[in-house]
N, C-alpha and C positions, 0 to 999 in steps of 0.2 A: 645402709641396711636394705636388703631385698624385701620388697613388700610381699607378704603372704596373704592368701585369700581363702576364705571359708564359704561354704554353701549353706545358707540358712534354710531351715526346713520349710518355712512358709513359701519359699520360691517354688518348691516342688512338693507341696503338702500332700498330694495324692499318692506319693511314693512312700512305702514303708521304709524304715531306717536302713536296712541292708541294701535295698535298691537305690536309695539316695546316695549311699556311699559309692556304689559302682558308677553311678551317673557322674558324681563329682570327680572320681578318679579319671574317667575317660575324658572329661572336659578339661582337666588340668588344675583342679583346685588342690590346695595344700591341706585343708581341714574340712570338716563338716560341723554344723551346729544343729544337732537334732532336737526335736521337740519331745523330750522324754517325760514331761509332766503333762498329764491329760487335764485339759481345762473344761471339758464338758460342753463346749460350744456347739450349737446346732450344726449337724453335718460334719463335724470335725472328727477325723479318725483318732483312735487311741493308740499311741505308740509308747505307752509307759512300759519300758523294758523290764522294770522291776516286777511287773505283774505278768510278763510274757517270757518265760525261760527259753522257749524255742526261738523267738525273735532275737533275744539277747545273744543266744549262741550264734545265730546267723550274722548278727551285727559284728561280733568278735571275729568271725571268719572273714567277713568282708573287709574289715580293717586290716587284718593280717595279710590277706592276699593282695590288697591294693597298696599298702603302706601309708594310707591316709591316717590322719589323727583327728580326734575329737577336740575341738577348741572350747566350745561352751555348750551348755544345755539350757533349755527354756521350758516353761516360764514360771518362776516362783512368784506368783502374784500376791500382793498384800491386799486382802479383801476382808470385809466384815466377817466376824466369827471365825477367824483364821487360827488354827493351831499349827504353828510353823513346823512342828515335828512331822507333819504329813509329808514334808519334802525330804525327809531323811532317806527313804528308799531310793529316790532319784539321785540324791547326792552320792550315795554309796555306789550306784551304778556308774555315775559320772566319774568318780575317782577310779573305779575299776577299769574304765575305758581310757583313762589318762587325760580326762578333760581338765581345763584350767579354770573355768568360770561358770557361774550360774547367772543367767539373766533374770532380772526382777523388775516389776513395775507396780504402781500403786493404784488400787481400785476401791478406795474408800474415801469418804469425804472428811474423815476425822484425821487431821494431820498429826496430832500427838499420838494417836493410835498407830498410824502408819509408821511413824518414826520408831516406836517401840517394837513393832513386829519386824520391821526391816532390820533393826539391830539384832534381834533374835535370830533371824535367818543368817545374818553374817556370822554370828557366833557358832551356829550349827555347821556352817560351811567351812569355818576355820579349821575344824578338826580333820577335814578331808583335804586340806591344802587348796581350797577353791576360793577365788574371789567371788563377790556378789556385785554385779554391775547394774546400777539403777538406770532404767530407761525412762525418760520423761516423754509424755504424749500430750498433744494439745487437747485431748478429750479426758484428761485425768486431772486430779487436784495437783499432782506434780507435773506441771504442764510446760515448764521451760527450764532453761539453764539455771536461773536464779533459785527457783524452788528446789530443784534437784541438789544444787550446791548447799542449800540450807539443810536438807536432810543429811547429806554426807558429813557436813561439819558438826551437826548435832549428834549423830551416832558415833562419830569419831572412832571408827573401826579400821584397822590397818589393811583389811582385805575388802573394804568397800570401794567400789569404783563407779565411774560415770560413763554410760554408753550413749553415744550420740548417733541417732538415726537421722539420715539426711531428710527424709520425708517429714518426720516429726519436728525437727529443728526448724525447717522452713515454715511449717504450718502453725508453729506456736504463737506468733512468729518470734524468732530470735534474730540477733545480728551476729555476724562472725566475731566481732570484737567483744561480745559477751563472754567468749571463751578465754580472753586474755587474763592472765594472772591466776588461773586455776592450777592446782598442783598437777604436774605431768604424771605423777604416780597414780592419779585417779583413772587414767585412760589405758585400757587394755585392748579394746577393739571398738570398731565403729560399724554401723550398718550402712552399706552403700545402696543407693537407688536414685532415681530421679522422678519427677512428677511435673505436671503442668504448673506453670508459674502462678496462675490465678488460684487463690486459696478459696475453696468451697465455703459457702456460708452455712449450709445445712450440715448438721452433724452426721446425718445418715449418708450423705454423699461423701463426706470426708472418710467415713469408715469404709464405704464401698471402695474408694480409690486405694486406701492403704492396704486393704486385704485382697483387691482384685485387679488393680490397674495401675501399678507403678510402672515407670518407664526406665529404659536402659540409661545408664549414666552418660550424661552429655546430651541426651535427647530432649530433656524437658527444660523447665525454667528455674530450677534450683541452682544456686551458686555453690556447687559441690566443692570446687577447688578452693574457694574462699574460706569454706569451713575447714577442710582438711589441712590447709596450709597454716591454720591456727593451732593445730593439734600435733602432738609428737608422733613419730612413726609408730605404727601398730598394725595388728591384723585387721584386714578389711573383710567383713562378713557381708556377702551380698544377699540382702533380703529384698527380693524383687518379684512379688507375685503379680502375674498378669494372666488371668484365666483364659482370655481369648487366644493369646499367643501360645500358651502351653497346650491348648487344644489344637491349634493350627500346626505347630511345629513338633509337638511332643515334648515331654519334660526334658529329655536329654539334650535336644537341640536348644531349647529355651535356656537351660542352665549354661550351655556352652556360649550362647550369645551374650548372656549376662556377664560372664567372665571376660570374654574377648573385648566387649565394649568398655567394661570397667578398666581393664589393663591399658587399653589405648588411651583412654581419658587420663588416667592417673599418671602414666608415663609422660604425657605431654603437659599436664597442668599442675601436678603436685610437686612442689619443690624438692622434698626429701626423697622422692621416688626416682629422681633423675640420677 
């Protein structure tokens, strides 16, 4: 199986969705993973295409002219006081653009509530032919492979998946063997990046690195190959924000370097890519 790559929006978050598509096409990506659900974080741009008909039109034009495809959209967060139907407009756009998946994560401390709402998101996405892939984060209640697997087994939805991000896997911390025995059908894509091997003790520093200073694959201290070699072949979405490098090189060059370093590493280190 030839490995395919997607450009995750956080890598080039300063670029509106149409610009992101052109950058990804020039760099050689197969897919894009746009952030079509606005989270309202400080300083974060709003790329909710369901609310912006002109940007949606430009996005369709960019996809048509480049031949790129949308792989997944983000981020359907499970948070307190959530009405999952709020994600329906984004799901409709995702299906219209040919997306395969919706990325989700948990931002509540109530596990029973999280499971209930995640199941509801899966049910809504099912009607659009979309999977909902749960991302665990070390700063969330769903913070490792075991808790994410518990959620998936409990909701028991056939369109629910598990998305492994290299940064979050390492910071949890998990071990590669924690992935052994999990159903291969859970895995649809993974987030590639690297980071310094030493795990920050301060939550604020961990958040800064995951949003601003991830490293090219093979450049840091994460055992990326050990993780990927426990997983089935899938699409690799490169989520690698590095604000200083994006400023120095420009988004287009940064996205290109992300892809070239990832391909070199994967071709040399990942068994099913050879």
